[in-house]
N, C-alpha and C positions, 0 to 999 in steps of 0.2 A: 142611617147607620151611626153606629158610636164607636169612638175610639178612644182609649186611654193611653197616654203617653206619660211613660215615667223617665225623668231627665235626671241623669247623674249630676250632682251639683256640689261637690266638695271642694272645688277650686276654680276660681275665675269665673268668665262668662261664657267660654266657648261652647259648652255642651247645650246650655239652654238657648244661646242664639241659633245653633244648629238645628235644634228640635222645633223651634218656632218657626223657623224658615220652613221646614217641613210641614208643619201645621198650616201656614199661610198657603202653601200650594195646594195641599189637599183640599182645603176649603174653596180655593178659587176655581177648582176644577171639578168639584163633586157637588151634586145637589143633596140636599136634606143629610147633611153630615153634622154632628155634634163632636167636639173634641174635648176632653177633660185632660189637662196637663198637670202632673204631680211633681213638685220640685221643691227643693229648700232654698233655691237661689233667692237672695235678698233683694235681686233687681228686678223681678218678675213685674213689678207694678210700674217700672219705667218703660216698658216696651209697649209699642202701639199694637193692640191685639185686635184681629179682625173679629167680625160677628161669627159666632159658632164655636169660638174657643174661650174656655174659662180655665181657670186653675186653682188648684188647692196649694197652699204654701205650707210646707213641712218646717220644723224647727231645723235651723241650718248646722250642717256639719262642715267643718273647715279641715281640709288636710294640711294645709300650709306647705312650707318647702321641705319638711322632713318627710312628708308622705304618710304621717300618722294621724288619722282623723280625731277630732275633738270637737265637743259641742262649741259653736261660734259664738253664741249669745247667752243662752241659758247656762246658769251655774249647776249643771247637772252632769253626771258621769256619762261616759259614752255609752255604756250597755244601756242605761235607762232612756237616754236620747234615742237610741236605735229602736228599742221597744216602742216607744210613742210614735215614732215614725212609721214603724211597721204596721202598728195597729191602725193608724190614720190611713195608710194606703190600702190595707185589706178592705176596711169599712167603705172607702171611696169606690174601689173595684166591685164589692159586693152589691152596693146599692146602684152604681151606674150602669151593670150589666153591658160591658162594651162588647162589640163584635171582634175587636182586635185589640190586644194589648202590646203596645210598642215600647220595648225596653232599650234603653240608652246604655251602651258601653259594658255594663256589668251584668251577666246573666242571673245572678243571685242578688243584685242590689248591692249598695253599700253595706258592707258589715252583714251581708245575708239578709237584709231587711226585706227583701222580696219573697223569700221562701215560703211564708204562709200564704200569701197571695197566689203564688203559683200552684200550690198544692190545692188551695180553694178553686182556682178556675179549673184545674184538672177534674176535681170531683164535682163541682156544683155548676160550672159554666161550661161544659164540654164544647158548645159551638165556638167558643172564643179562640182565636188564634193567637198564639204568642210569638212575636216577632223580634228578633234581637238585631239593633243597629249598632255597627261599628264603624269607627272612623278608619280612615285609610291605614294610619300607623297607630299602635298602642305604646310600644316601648321597644327597647332592643331586643332581638329574638330570644336571647338566653335567658333574660329577666322575665319575658311574657311566657315563654314555655313554662318556667319553673312555678310561675304565680298561677296558671291555668291548672296544672297538675296538682299544686298544693290547695287550691280552692274547690277543686272537683268540678271546674266549670264543664267539661265535656260531658260528663254524667247528667249534668243539669240541662244542657242543650239537648241531649238525646232524649230524655224525659220529657221535657215541656215545650221546647221550641220546634215551630214548623219551619222556619227558614231564618237565615242570617243575611242581612243586607250589609254589603261593605260600601261605604261612600268614598270610593277610591279606584284606582286603576292598577292591575296587576303589572303594567310596565314601569310604574313608580315603585310599588311595593307589593310583592306577590304574598299576601297574608297566608293563605293556605301554605305555600311553601316555606316561607320564612319562620312561620311558626309551628311548622310540622304537625298540622292539624290532623287527627285521625279520620279515617275514612267517613266513620258516622257522623262527624262534625263537618268536614269537608264538603260532603255531597249537599249540605244545606245552604252553602255560601253562594251568594250572588253578588257579583261586583256590578256595582251601579253607575261608576264615574264620580266625578266631584260636582259639589252643588254650586250651581251658577247663582250669582247673587242678583236679585232683581234691582232695578233702577231705584236709586234713592228718591226722597221725597222733593228735594230741592235741586234746582238746575245748577250747572258749573258757575253760570254768572251770578246767581243768587248767593252762592257761597262767597265767591270772591267779592262781591260787592259788599257783603256784609263785613268781610274783613279789611275792606278799603285796599284791595291788591287789584292792580291793573291786570288785564288779560294777557298782556305780553310780559308780565313779571313772572319768573319761576318760582313755584310754591312747592315745598317739601312738607308733607304730612308727616308726623311722627306719632305712632300709635303703639302702646305697649298692652293693648288688649283690655283686660278687666283691670290691669294696673297693680295687682296685690305684690307682684314681684318685679314690676316694671321700673322700679325708679333707677336701677343701675343703667338702664338703656337710656332714659331721659337725662340722668346726670351726666352721663358720657357724651350725649349729643350737646346738652348745653355748655359743657366745658370746652369742647371743640368749638362752639361757635364763639365763645368769649375769646378763644387764642387765635380765631380768625375772623375778626369783626369786619369784613370788606363788604357786607351787605350785598353778596352776589345773588342771593335769593331770600325769599320769604319763608318763615316755618310756622306752621300750625301743629302746636303739640296738644293732644288729647290724653289726658293722664289715665282716664279709667276710674270708675267709681270705687273700686276697691283698693286703691292705693292709700296706705296709712296717712293719717291726718298729719303728722309731723312731716313725713317725706313730701306730702302735697304742699305744705306751707314752704318747705325749702325750694321746691321747684318754682313756685310762684313768685318766691323772693328773687331767685336767680333770673327769672323772666323780665324782671323790671330793668335789669342791666343791658337788655338786649332789644334794641329798637325795631328790629325787624322780625320779631317773634311774636306770636299770638298764641296763648294758652287757655284751654278749656278743661274743665273737670270731667265731663261727660258729654256725649251726644248720642241720642238715638237714632241718628241719622249718618252713621259713619260711612256708609256707601256713598253718598253725596260728597263727603269731604274727600275721599279717595278719588272720586271722578274728577274733582277740581284740582286735585294735585298733579304735578309734573313727575315727581318721584315719592316714593314711600319709605320710610324707615319703620321697621316693625320687628316684633318678635316673630316666631314661626307658627303661631297658632293656626288651626286648620281653616277657620272662618276668614281670617285676614288673608291668608294665602289664597283661598278661593276668590276673594274680592280683587285681589291683586291679578290674578289670571284672567278673571272675568273681564276686566276693564283693560287688560294689557298694559298695566302700569309698570314702569321701571321701578326696582325694589332693591334695598339694602336690607337684610334680615339678619338679626342678631337673636337666634333662638334661645329658649330655655334648655338648659341641659341637665337640670336636677329638679325634681327627684326622678323624673324619667327622661329618656332621650328621644320622645317622639319627634319634638320640634327640629333637633339637629339632624336626625335622619331624613325628615322631609325637606328641609331646607338645603342640606348638602346634595341629596339626588336632584333636586330641581336645579340647583346651580350646575350640576353635571350636565343638565339637559340644556343649559343655557338660557334658563328662564329668570334667574334672579342672581345676585351677589349674597352670599352667605358668609358671615364672620363669626367665629367661635368666640363667646363672650369672655373666655379665659384667656384668650390670646390677642386681644385687641390692644394696640398701642396708642398712646395719646396722639391724637390727630388722624388716625386711621378711619375711623367712621367718617369724618369730615371729607376726607380724601375720596372715599368710596362713593358718597354722595355725589361729590362733583363729577366723578367718572360716570355715575349713573345718568345725571343730567346731560352729560355730553354725547351719550347714547342715542341713537336715532329712536324715535317713538315706535314702539312696536304695536301692531293691532291686537285686539283680543285674540288669545291663542287659540287658533283654529286647530292645532294639532292636538289639543288637551281636550278630553272628553268631560264636559261640563253638563250632562244631562241626567244628573242623579234624581233631580226632583221628580221627573216624569216617571223613571224606573221605580223608585220608592213608592210613588202613588199607585202605579200598576200593581206592585206586589201586595200592597195593604188592602186595595178594593177587592170587592168579590171576584172570585175567579183568578186572583193574582197568585195562587199556587202553580199556574201554568208557567211554563218557561216564557221569557221574553229575550230579545236578542241582549248579550251580555254587553259590558262596557268596553270590550275589547275586540269588536267586530272588525273583520278584515278591511272594511272600508275606511277606517280610522288610519290616517297616515302614521306611519312609524314615527316615534319620538328621535329627533336627531340629538346626538352627544355633542357638547360644545368641544371644540378643539383647545 
């Protein structure tokens, strides 16, 4: 069997990390499977890829904080770059002949770059099933409804896609209802739950020994994801530490590979003034670092939140709120359920983040979240394999205990 995966890649590492996790699970549970991943992420080469997975690297597009895409490295215009990417995608699919084309997030691809491929598959590869994968939340409802109508996504889905897999739970965000999906789109939706993160490569003891931190000393992990817009979170955390140099806990800050070089230098310079702080530019084993931490400070990206919930970690989340509000919606709803602390980045006062971390460390350690459906990988795999068009139990089966709302 062959699967081609198109990974949306205009901002950060979240999309490609999520798609690689799906690929890893597919390969671990399926015999005689080859997966070709197509993405423009500049960090693809940094991930440990399992046997059976290879990739084609597209020229990078960068959405930036404005939401408007541009060529990230090439000195080419947007239209020219998209044409090049579109042709590369089409040729890859035409020669690879996948049984399934799994598309991440955007049914037409960035700037419509998948349209030629979708028409080719329909006309020349009719056995190929096209499947759309959506994360739990895309943006605030009014923005998403308007975008999908403007871009004609519902017509694209009706014409080309066999199913829509949502990596989320309707108890957190009912995507069908919130985005007012028409019947032709809604009937293709399958809620799959959230993606549980597999164990990391290193043990807790290995991480702590490598940092020189005793097992009984509190450790706070700070991760802004890919880091492109994570400087403010790190800067705020470091400033709070400087104002409160009591050494009550150790900190491990992982900046992310996409943090601008000047910002990265500023962070490392500030770190030299803080004796209980360790700083890394990047790790391909973030799950092990989260497992070793007593509390996590992060933005509200899908993957990091899934890792926090999988491991039952106490967390203080400062989500991104621009150009889309996906992270704030996710974080605030999970806070309402009592699963983390969410701070709006525009409203944080000096010292508030440090106080929130102290409060998190004082809370009892919670076990991995049994009330939260983290079985997405198994359901996604079922839907992608032969016979996957048949129904499977949804992510909101009655046996799942109801989510309690924090008082």
